[in-house]
C-alpha positions in Angstrom: 123.9 -39.5 3.1 123.0 -36.1 3.6 126.0 -34.5 3.8 125.9 -29.8 4.6 128.5 -27.9 3.2 129.8 -24.8 4.5 130.2 -24.2 0.5 129.3 -25.8 -2.7 132.0 -28.9 -3.8 134.5 -28.0 -6.6 133.3 -30.0 -9.1 132.4 -30.5 -13.1 129.3 -32.1 -13.7 128.9 -33.7 -17.1 126.8 -31.0 -17.9 129.6 -28.7 -17.4 132.2 -30.6 -18.9 129.9 -30.6 -22.2 129.6 -27.2 -21.9 133.5 -26.5 -21.7 134.2 -28.9 -24.1 131.3 -26.3 -26.8 133.6 -23.5 -25.4 137.1 -25.2 -26.5 135.4 -26.2 -29.8 134.6 -22.5 -30.5 137.8 -21.2 -29.7 139.9 -24.2 -31.4 137.9 -23.7 -34.8 138.4 -19.9 -35.0 142.0 -20.4 -33.8 142.6 -22.6 -36.4 141.0 -20.6 -39.3 142.6 -17.2 -37.7 146.1 -18.3 -38.0 144.8 -19.9 -41.8 143.8 -16.7 -42.7 147.5 -14.5 -41.4 148.9 -16.4 -44.3 146.8 -14.5 -46.8 146.2 -11.2 -45.0 148.9 -8.7 -46.2 147.6 -5.1 -44.5 149.4 -5.3 -41.5 146.6 -3.1 -39.3 144.3 -6.5 -40.3 147.4 -8.2 -39.6 148.0 -7.4 -36.2 144.0 -7.0 -35.5 144.1 -11.1 -36.2 147.2 -11.4 -34.5 145.3 -10.3 -31.4 142.4 -12.0 -31.7 144.5 -15.5 -32.1 145.6 -14.6 -29.0 142.3 -14.5 -27.0 141.4 -17.7 -28.6 144.4 -19.3 -27.1 143.9 -17.4 -23.8 140.1 -18.8 -23.6 141.6 -22.2 -24.8 143.4 -22.5 -22.2 141.2 -21.1 -19.4 139.0 -24.6 -20.1 142.1 -27.0 -19.9 142.7 -25.1 -16.5 139.4 -25.4 -15.5 139.4 -28.9 -16.3 142.5 -29.8 -14.7 141.7 -28.1 -11.5 138.4 -30.1 -11.3 140.2 -33.7 -11.7 143.2 -32.0 -9.4 140.0 -31.6 -6.7 140.9 -27.7 -6.1 
């Protein structure tokens, strides 16, 4: 079957999913570690910095989930 596309179809390959899984895992591990570290840090400026980092890790995880969700819906 030879189909011509004016733009590439929005699909996720197995390789894409493996890469997204890795990205999610890296951010999830960092998020968990930083959340745990917050229990032991007393310096407010360091706590603030770690809190900002955890927000970034969580945003990254949500981005990956959105990509996978959009791929499932064919968006």
